[in-house]
Backbone bond lengths (Angstrom), bond angles and torsions (degrees), N, CA, C in turn:
res aa  C-N    CA-C-N  psi(-1)  N-CA   C-N-CA  omega(-1)  CA-C   N-CA-C  phi
1 M - - - 1.441 - - 1.531 107.79 -
2 N 1.321 116.20 133.35 1.460 119.21 179.82 1.534 110.51 -81.37
3 K 1.325 115.09 167.03 1.465 120.40 -175.68 1.523 113.04 -61.40
4 A 1.312 116.99 -40.71 1.464 120.22 -177.50 1.532 111.11 -64.03
5 K 1.328 116.06 -42.64 1.464 119.95 179.51 1.530 110.58 -67.62
6 A 1.321 117.09 -41.40 1.468 121.22 178.65 1.527 110.29 -63.70
7 R 1.316 117.02 -43.17 1.459 121.70 179.40 1.538 110.48 -62.69
8 K 1.334 116.63 -41.36 1.461 120.93 179.63 1.527 110.71 -63.61
9 R 1.325 116.71 -45.02 1.469 120.16 -179.34 1.523 111.24 -66.42
10 L 1.325 116.71 -39.80 1.463 120.00 177.34 1.526 110.98 -64.62
11 D 1.319 116.38 -40.64 1.465 120.28 179.66 1.531 111.09 -65.30
12 E 1.331 117.07 -40.45 1.461 120.66 177.48 1.529 110.77 -63.47
13 E 1.325 116.69 -43.27 1.466 120.64 179.81 1.523 111.06 -66.88
14 R 1.319 116.60 -37.76 1.461 120.10 177.22 1.528 110.38 -63.34
15 S 1.308 117.59 -43.14 1.467 121.45 178.62 1.526 110.91 -62.65
16 R 1.322 116.43 -42.90 1.468 120.79 179.48 1.533 110.40 -62.44
17 L 1.331 116.54 -46.93 1.464 120.86 -178.48 1.527 111.91 -67.05
18 E 1.327 117.11 -35.38 1.465 119.47 176.61 1.531 110.41 -64.46
19 G 1.326 116.86 -36.29 1.457 120.77 176.03 1.519 111.82 -65.16
20 V 1.332 115.96 -42.51 1.469 120.58 177.32 1.523 109.58 -63.06
21 R 1.335 116.79 -45.65 1.470 121.04 -179.93 1.526 111.13 -61.05
22 D 1.326 116.77 -44.46 1.461 120.33 179.93 1.528 111.32 -63.01
23 G 1.328 116.71 -38.81 1.459 120.60 177.87 1.523 112.01 -65.15
24 L 1.337 116.31 -41.59 1.464 120.03 178.08 1.522 111.11 -65.13
25 L 1.319 116.95 -41.43 1.463 120.23 178.88 1.530 110.84 -65.42
26 R 1.322 116.73 -38.78 1.464 121.07 178.42 1.530 110.11 -65.24
27 D 1.348 116.71 -43.48 1.464 120.47 178.43 1.521 111.41 -60.92
28 E 1.330 116.54 -41.78 1.462 120.58 -179.51 1.521 111.29 -66.97
29 S 1.328 117.08 -40.35 1.464 118.92 -179.14 1.531 110.66 -70.42
30 E 1.329 117.18 -36.92 1.457 120.31 177.12 1.523 111.22 -67.62
31 A 1.321 117.27 -38.39 1.467 121.07 179.26 1.522 109.82 -66.37
32 G 1.313 117.08 -39.88 1.459 120.39 178.83 1.511 112.31 -69.01
33 A 1.307 117.13 -36.32 1.467 121.18 -178.53 1.527 111.71 -73.39
34 S 1.325 116.95 -30.55 1.459 119.70 -177.08 1.524 112.87 -98.55
35 A 1.317 117.59 4.95 1.463 120.55 -178.60 1.522 110.28 -66.41
36 E 1.320 114.77 143.06 1.452 119.38 179.12 1.519 110.31 -74.87
37 L 1.308 115.58 148.62 1.460 120.42 179.86 1.521 111.95 -77.99
38 S 1.309 117.06 -25.13 1.465 121.36 -178.21 1.517 109.54 -121.66
39 T 1.313 116.80 142.66 1.459 121.00 176.98 1.518 111.30 -103.51
40 V 1.334 117.56 8.87 1.460 121.57 -176.06 1.518 111.80 -61.51
41 D 1.325 118.22 -44.73 1.453 120.55 -177.57 1.528 113.18 -89.04
42 Q 1.314 117.56 4.49 1.460 122.30 -178.96 1.532 110.57 -89.43
43 H 1.294 116.61 137.12 1.454 121.58 173.50 1.528 107.55 -73.82
44 P 1.330 118.09 140.15 1.476 119.83 -179.59 1.534 113.10 -55.36
45 G 1.326 116.82 -31.13 1.468 119.63 177.69 1.513 112.01 -65.56
46 D 1.343 116.08 -35.95 1.467 119.81 177.85 1.521 110.42 -64.48
47 L 1.322 115.39 -42.90 1.467 119.09 178.95 1.525 110.65 -63.07
48 G 1.332 116.32 -39.31 1.463 120.14 178.06 1.511 112.03 -63.67
49 S 1.332 115.71 -40.25 1.466 119.98 178.50 1.521 111.03 -64.69
50 E 1.331 116.65 -42.65 1.469 120.29 178.65 1.523 110.85 -63.07
51 T 1.331 115.91 -42.35 1.466 119.99 179.05 1.524 110.62 -63.56
52 F 1.334 116.59 -43.17 1.462 120.67 179.00 1.524 110.73 -60.04
53 E 1.332 117.10 -48.40 1.462 120.97 -179.36 1.524 111.66 -61.28
54 H 1.320 116.52 -40.86 1.460 121.02 178.86 1.532 110.40 -62.44
55 E 1.327 116.81 -47.82 1.466 120.80 -179.94 1.527 111.67 -64.64
56 K 1.331 116.20 -38.57 1.466 120.33 178.23 1.523 110.29 -62.71
57 N 1.339 115.93 -45.60 1.464 119.89 179.64 1.525 111.75 -63.11
58 L 1.333 116.80 -40.02 1.467 119.56 177.70 1.526 111.20 -63.75
59 S 1.317 116.75 -40.12 1.463 120.64 178.49 1.522 111.20 -64.75
60 L 1.341 116.22 -44.28 1.467 119.83 177.87 1.523 111.38 -64.02
61 L 1.319 116.36 -39.24 1.460 120.85 179.08 1.528 110.65 -62.88
62 E 1.318 116.67 -41.23 1.462 120.72 177.97 1.527 111.11 -64.24
63 Q 1.333 116.41 -41.77 1.461 120.70 179.72 1.527 110.95 -65.03
64 V 1.328 117.37 -44.70 1.463 121.48 -179.72 1.529 110.23 -64.34
65 S 1.328 117.30 -41.37 1.468 120.86 178.68 1.525 110.58 -61.96
66 D 1.337 116.72 -40.09 1.462 120.42 178.36 1.528 110.65 -65.31
67 E 1.322 117.02 -41.74 1.457 120.04 178.69 1.534 111.30 -64.56
68 L 1.321 117.29 -36.68 1.466 120.06 176.73 1.531 110.91 -64.46
69 L 1.330 117.05 -38.52 1.465 120.38 175.89 1.523 110.73 -63.82
70 Q 1.321 117.02 -39.35 1.463 120.60 178.32 1.525 111.26 -65.26
71 I 1.319 116.62 -36.86 1.467 120.12 177.91 1.526 110.10 -66.14
72 E 1.328 117.06 -42.01 1.468 119.71 177.65 1.534 110.73 -62.39
73 A 1.324 116.38 -38.85 1.469 120.00 177.52 1.530 110.25 -65.01
74 A 1.329 116.83 -37.14 1.466 120.44 178.24 1.530 110.59 -66.19
75 F 1.334 117.03 -39.41 1.466 119.82 175.57 1.526 110.64 -60.70
76 Q 1.309 117.80 -41.29 1.468 121.29 178.75 1.518 110.67 -63.75
77 R 1.332 117.05 -41.79 1.470 120.36 178.48 1.522 110.78 -64.11
78 L 1.327 117.05 -36.92 1.463 120.31 177.28 1.520 110.23 -62.66
79 E 1.321 116.61 -44.74 1.466 120.94 179.39 1.528 111.88 -62.75
80 Q 1.322 115.93 -35.68 1.472 120.94 -179.27 1.528 111.98 -81.44
81 G 1.340 115.65 -12.80 1.472 119.75 179.67 1.510 113.28 78.89
82 T 1.339 117.12 21.81 1.473 119.63 179.47 1.504 111.37 -105.05
């Protein structure tokens, strides 16, 4: 694969991952803004579901951030010719 094609594919993947990251961050901020102040009227299962979704989103966000770092490292390797 030549440098131009590799750079194009990396750029496309970076754009896709940035979109995923932005969506996850938006979901987390919306969930935090709409969270109820009291858990008295909440069923324990609802709280468990919210906790699960929050943890899942944090895990996905961490994975996407790591992949973005790997893409940046790949761009650096391309520039260095390695």
